[in-house]
N, C-alpha and C positions, 0 to 999 in steps of 0.2 A: 398584890401591888404590881402595877404594870409600868413599863418604860417605854420611851419613844421607839418607833419602829425602825428608824434609819440609823441607829447606832449599832455597829457590828464589829465583833472582834475578828482578828486575823484568822483565828481558828475556825470561824464559822464560814469562811469563804471557800467553797469547794473547788479544788483544782480541776476535778473531773468535768465540771460544768462549763469551764472557760472555752470560748470559742464556739459554743453551741448557739444555734439560731432557733427562734421559736418556729414551730411548724407552720409552713406557708399556708395562708388562708384560714388559720385557726382563729376564730373570734376571741376577743379579749375576755368576754365572759366565760367562755369554755376553759380558758387557761386559769382564770380565777377559781372557777368551780372545781377544777382539777386539783388546785391547791387544798381546798377544804376537803376534797374526797379522800386525801391520804391519811387523814386522821382516823384511827380505829381505837378499839378497846385497849390494844397493846401499844398504840402510838398516840398518847394523849397530849404530850408535850414534845415539840420538835424544834430543832435548830434551823436556821436559813438553809444550810447545806443539806440537811435531811429533807426539808420540803422541797427543794429544787431537784434533788435526786429522785424522790419518790414520784414527784409530778413530771419528771423528765423535761426540765426546762433549765435554761442558764440561770445562774445566781442573780445577775443584774435584773433579768425579767422578773424573776420570783420576788426580788426585793421590791421593785415598783408596785407589783400587784398586792404584795403583803402590806405595804405601807398603806394602800387604799383600803384594804380589808380591815386593818387596824383602825383606821380613821372612821370607818363606817361602824365598827363594833362587831364584825364577824369574826375577827381574831383579836387576841389580847397578847402582849409581850411581857414575859415575866422578867424579873430582875436579873435572872441568870442568862438571859438572851434567848430563851427558848419561847415558842409561840404555842398558845392553847386556843381552842375554840372559844369565841366570845359569847357572853351571855345574851347578846341581842339575837343571835341565831335562835336560841331557845325561845326567846320572846316571839319571833316571827313564826316558828314552828308550832307554837302552842295554838295558833289560830287555825290550824288545819282542821276542817270539819270531820275528816275521817280519823283524826287523832284525838284532840281535845274535845271536839263535839260529842263523839260517842262515849269518850271517857267520862265527860260530865254527866251524861244521862245514866251511864252504867254504874258510876261509883257508889251510890247508896246500896245497889244490890250486891256489888262486890263486898262492900263492908258487911252486909248481913251475912254473906256466905263466910266471910273470914271470921266474924264473931263466933260462929257456930263450930267451925273446923279448927281455927288457929293455925292453919298451914298456909302455904303460898296460894294466892288467888291471882290469876294472870288474865289480862285482856290483850289480844293482839289483832292487828289488821294486816292485810296483804299489800306489799308494795313490790310490783313486778313478780319476780320469781323467789321472793323471800317474805317471811312475816316479820313485822316490826312490833316489839312489845311496847304498848302505850301505857300500861298500868301494871303494877305488882304490888300486893299487900302481903306482908310478911311479918310474922312474930320473931322475937329474938330467939325463940327456942326452935323455930322452923329448921328443917334440914337444908344443907347447901344446894343450891341450884345454879345452872350454867349461865343464865341470861339476866340482863339488867334492863331497866326501863330505857327505851330508846335504842336498845340493842336489836340486832337482826337475828332471826332464827331460820333454819332451813325448813322447807315444807315437808320433806319426806320423812324426817326423823324426829319430829316434835308432834305432839297431840294437836296443838293449835294449828300447826302447819298442815296436817292432814285434814283438818276441818275446813280450813280455807281453800285447799286444794280441791277437795270434794265438792265444794260449792261454786268452783270456778267453771268457765265454759269448757266445752269438750276440746277445742283446739288448744287451749292453754294446757289442759291435762295431758294431752298427747305430747306436747312439747317437753313437759317435765318428765313424763314416763320414758321418753326416749333418751334422757340424759343418764350418764353412768350413776349408779348407786353411790350415795354419799358414804364416806368413811369417817363418821364422827365418833369421837371417843365415847365409850359408854353405851352406845346403841348399835344394835345389830343392823347391818346394811340390808335393805329391802329391795331385791331385784324387781325387774318390771312386772313379772307375772304376779308376785305377791302383792305389789303395790296396787295393781289393778283390783285385786280381790279386796284389798283392804279399803280402798276408796268406795267400792261398791257397798261394803258393809257400812262404812261411815255415812254414805248417803242414805241408806236404808234405815239405819237405826238412829241417826243423828248423834252418835257418840264416837269419839276416837280415843284410843288408849295407847300410851307408850310407856315401856319400862326402860330405866336407865341404870347403869352401874357406876357412872361417874358424872359429876364429882362426887355423887353419893347415891345410894340405892334408893330410887324413887320410882313412883308410878304417877303418871299424869293422865287425867281424864278431862276431855274438852267437848264442847257442844258449840253449835253455830248460833250467832246472832243475826237476825233478819231485819231488813228495813221495810218500808211500807210497800215496796213493790215485790217483796219476797226474795230479794237477793241476799246472799250471805255477805255481810259487811265486816264481820269481826268474829273472833273465836274466843270463848271464855273457858278457862280451865282451872283445875286445882291440882296441885302437886303435893303429894304426901310421901312419907317414908314407905318403901315397899314392905308389905306384910303386916302393917298396922291396921288398915281398914280395906276390906275387899272392894274392888273397882265397882262391883255391881251395887254396893251400898252408896258409893260416892256419886254414881251417874245420875240418879233421880234429882239429887240436890243441884248438880251442875246444870242439868237440863231445865229445872225449874227456874233457876237464876237466869239462864240465857233466855228463856221464854218471856221472863218478866221484862228484861231489857228490851227485847224485840217488841213487846207491846208498846213500850214507851217510845219506840221508834216508828210506831204506826203500823206495825204488822198485823195486829189483831183487827184493827179498823179496816184494813184492806181486805182481809179475808171476810169480814162481816158484810162489806159493801159487795163483794163477789156473790155471796149467798143471797143477799137481798135482790141483786139484779136478776139472778137466775130465777128466784121465786116470782118475782114480778113479771118476768118474761113468760 
């Protein structure tokens, strides 16, 4: 149940934001996007004062923008006065070809892998310096995992992230390699030298593996998904309790599923065309 965006309680009006002015020259759309960007897994419902504080803007400015976002459907206002992300954003995001398009093609193969393993099956794409989980199939008995559909994953400390990083261009890899090693709970930090060797192995074998101790003891095995031009456009993985199934047993199934998705994205056709061109030449 939602309520109008312009009804505010006294408690919602942040004293700290009074007198602040919007940043000079900052486009209105940038300010509106900054309000949407403050929502996270841990901040799913926020008051006006919280939105203004996290977005670093005065409450009156935030209120005007929030009212427009509510009217459009990007935000919804709950009966208790807090704001949540509106369902229309999901509707628009579902049109992304790198999200919904790949997911739609991959889903039947993900379901096949899931029906055999009955554990978590994940599909992720890269967005700048992070991975975004666009699908996850899980049974009720599957072990606890850290990431949700639509959530962001680090590249250096997840199996899908390593696959996406190994498939990226050299300049991007160097940028990530020079960044400080992540300190993510449950995963050992990987310094630059070790990460270079790991990426080389992933590129050579087509498989990445990560062990985690939190939120549960798991091992994740991932493989790349290629498009018709041979670029890595997604990473597919399976996550199982550590010690139940050896990774070398999981790897062939993950690779076969990833290759099947790649063929349906045109990858096999592209290779066949290359071979035909060489033979005709």
